[in-house]
Backbone bond lengths (Angstrom), bond angles and torsions (degrees), N, CA, C in turn:
res aa  C-N    CA-C-N  psi(-1)  N-CA   C-N-CA  omega(-1)  CA-C   N-CA-C  phi
1 M - - - 1.454 - - 1.529 108.71 -
2 P 1.330 118.25 129.59 1.471 120.34 -178.82 1.523 111.73 -67.91
3 Q 1.311 114.58 143.67 1.458 119.45 177.96 1.516 109.38 -84.08
4 L 1.312 115.84 138.22 1.457 120.93 178.99 1.520 109.71 -85.69
5 V 1.313 115.77 134.78 1.459 121.55 177.96 1.523 107.42 -92.19
6 P 1.333 117.30 128.57 1.470 119.34 179.80 1.526 111.02 -60.61
7 P 1.336 117.17 143.57 1.467 120.35 -179.35 1.528 113.24 -56.99
8 S 1.328 116.98 -35.27 1.468 118.88 -179.12 1.528 111.25 -63.90
9 L 1.328 116.91 -35.67 1.462 120.43 178.62 1.524 110.77 -70.30
10 R 1.340 116.85 -38.77 1.462 119.98 177.33 1.520 110.75 -63.14
11 W 1.339 116.93 -42.77 1.470 120.23 178.71 1.519 110.84 -64.70
12 R 1.327 116.38 -40.48 1.463 120.51 -179.82 1.531 110.19 -62.61
13 K 1.353 116.81 -43.74 1.465 120.41 178.29 1.526 110.72 -64.37
14 F 1.334 116.71 -41.81 1.463 120.73 179.28 1.525 110.90 -62.23
15 L 1.331 116.63 -46.87 1.465 120.23 -178.96 1.525 111.35 -65.23
16 L 1.320 117.31 -36.51 1.462 120.81 177.83 1.531 110.70 -65.39
17 K 1.338 116.77 -43.70 1.467 119.98 177.96 1.526 110.95 -65.13
18 A 1.332 117.03 -41.82 1.467 120.55 179.56 1.524 110.39 -63.16
19 A 1.327 117.10 -42.30 1.462 120.67 178.82 1.528 110.71 -64.34
20 A 1.327 116.91 -38.50 1.466 120.34 178.60 1.527 110.82 -65.22
21 V 1.328 117.10 -41.30 1.466 120.72 179.53 1.521 110.64 -65.33
22 V 1.324 116.94 -45.12 1.470 120.74 -179.09 1.526 110.03 -64.20
23 T 1.327 116.89 -44.68 1.464 120.73 179.34 1.526 110.85 -61.41
24 T 1.321 116.53 -44.37 1.462 120.54 179.11 1.521 111.21 -62.20
25 E 1.327 116.87 -43.61 1.469 120.70 178.91 1.529 111.06 -60.67
26 V 1.324 116.89 -43.82 1.465 120.74 -178.55 1.525 110.36 -64.90
27 V 1.327 116.79 -46.16 1.465 120.53 -178.60 1.529 110.56 -64.90
28 L 1.326 117.04 -46.90 1.465 119.55 -179.01 1.520 111.63 -65.71
29 N 1.314 116.88 -36.06 1.463 120.01 177.74 1.528 110.33 -66.40
30 A 1.329 116.94 -39.28 1.461 120.88 179.75 1.529 110.94 -65.97
31 V 1.326 116.53 -35.83 1.459 121.27 -178.94 1.529 111.23 -82.47
32 G 1.322 116.49 -19.73 1.458 120.57 -179.97 1.512 113.96 96.31
33 L 1.323 116.95 14.21 1.460 120.89 -178.73 1.526 112.59 -105.93
34 D 1.319 117.37 16.65 1.458 120.46 -177.30 1.525 111.60 -63.93
35 T 1.319 117.45 -35.39 1.463 120.71 179.21 1.521 110.59 -63.31
36 L 1.322 116.29 -40.93 1.458 120.59 177.55 1.523 110.68 -63.23
37 A 1.319 116.99 -42.05 1.462 120.88 178.95 1.521 110.80 -63.64
38 N 1.330 117.24 -40.05 1.462 120.36 177.98 1.521 111.03 -64.94
39 Y 1.321 117.24 -37.74 1.459 121.38 178.60 1.526 110.47 -64.34
40 V 1.323 116.81 -44.84 1.463 120.92 178.86 1.526 109.93 -64.21
41 E 1.323 117.18 -41.07 1.461 120.98 178.05 1.532 110.31 -62.85
42 F 1.323 117.55 -41.47 1.464 121.50 177.44 1.524 110.49 -60.43
43 L 1.335 116.31 -46.63 1.460 119.67 179.54 1.518 111.27 -62.79
44 D 1.326 116.93 -38.26 1.455 121.01 179.64 1.525 110.66 -65.85
45 N 1.329 117.19 -42.09 1.462 120.90 -178.57 1.519 112.47 -71.95
46 H 1.317 117.84 -26.00 1.457 121.55 -176.16 1.526 112.03 -113.19
47 S 1.313 117.09 27.23 1.465 119.58 -176.22 1.523 111.75 -63.95
48 S 1.336 117.88 -35.95 1.464 119.13 179.68 1.525 110.58 -68.11
49 T 1.332 117.03 -38.42 1.463 120.65 178.14 1.523 110.24 -65.49
50 I 1.324 116.13 -43.64 1.462 120.76 -179.49 1.526 110.35 -64.37
51 S 1.338 117.37 -41.18 1.465 119.05 179.47 1.522 111.18 -67.28
52 T 1.339 117.71 -34.93 1.465 121.03 176.81 1.524 110.47 -65.02
53 I 1.323 116.59 -43.12 1.467 120.57 178.46 1.526 110.34 -64.16
54 A 1.319 116.80 -43.79 1.466 120.41 179.74 1.524 110.92 -62.75
55 E 1.323 116.82 -40.63 1.465 120.30 178.65 1.527 110.87 -65.54
56 T 1.328 117.30 -41.46 1.464 121.39 178.93 1.524 111.02 -62.98
57 V 1.326 116.43 -45.26 1.467 120.37 178.52 1.523 110.16 -62.57
58 S 1.319 116.66 -41.69 1.460 120.63 178.62 1.525 110.89 -62.00
59 N 1.325 116.25 -42.16 1.466 119.97 178.19 1.524 111.34 -64.84
60 L 1.325 117.18 -38.98 1.462 120.36 178.51 1.523 111.36 -65.20
61 I 1.321 116.46 -41.09 1.464 120.39 179.39 1.528 109.93 -65.57
62 T 1.327 116.84 -41.24 1.459 121.07 179.22 1.524 110.63 -66.31
63 F 1.325 116.47 -36.94 1.464 121.81 -178.89 1.520 111.43 -66.88
64 V 1.323 116.33 -37.50 1.472 121.20 -178.22 1.487 107.28 -76.67
């Protein structure tokens, strides 16, 4: 049976992650690396799409 996580713990984890993201954005923006962070975030969010494209290209190369 799965254990239930108390709502207060879920909120605490959410707020901690949100604070980490905001802090990272501010620091990277101040240093001038915010564009790099956005690129990495884009790749992370679209990793399944990128892997599908890579697999398709690989299949096309193998087919030819």
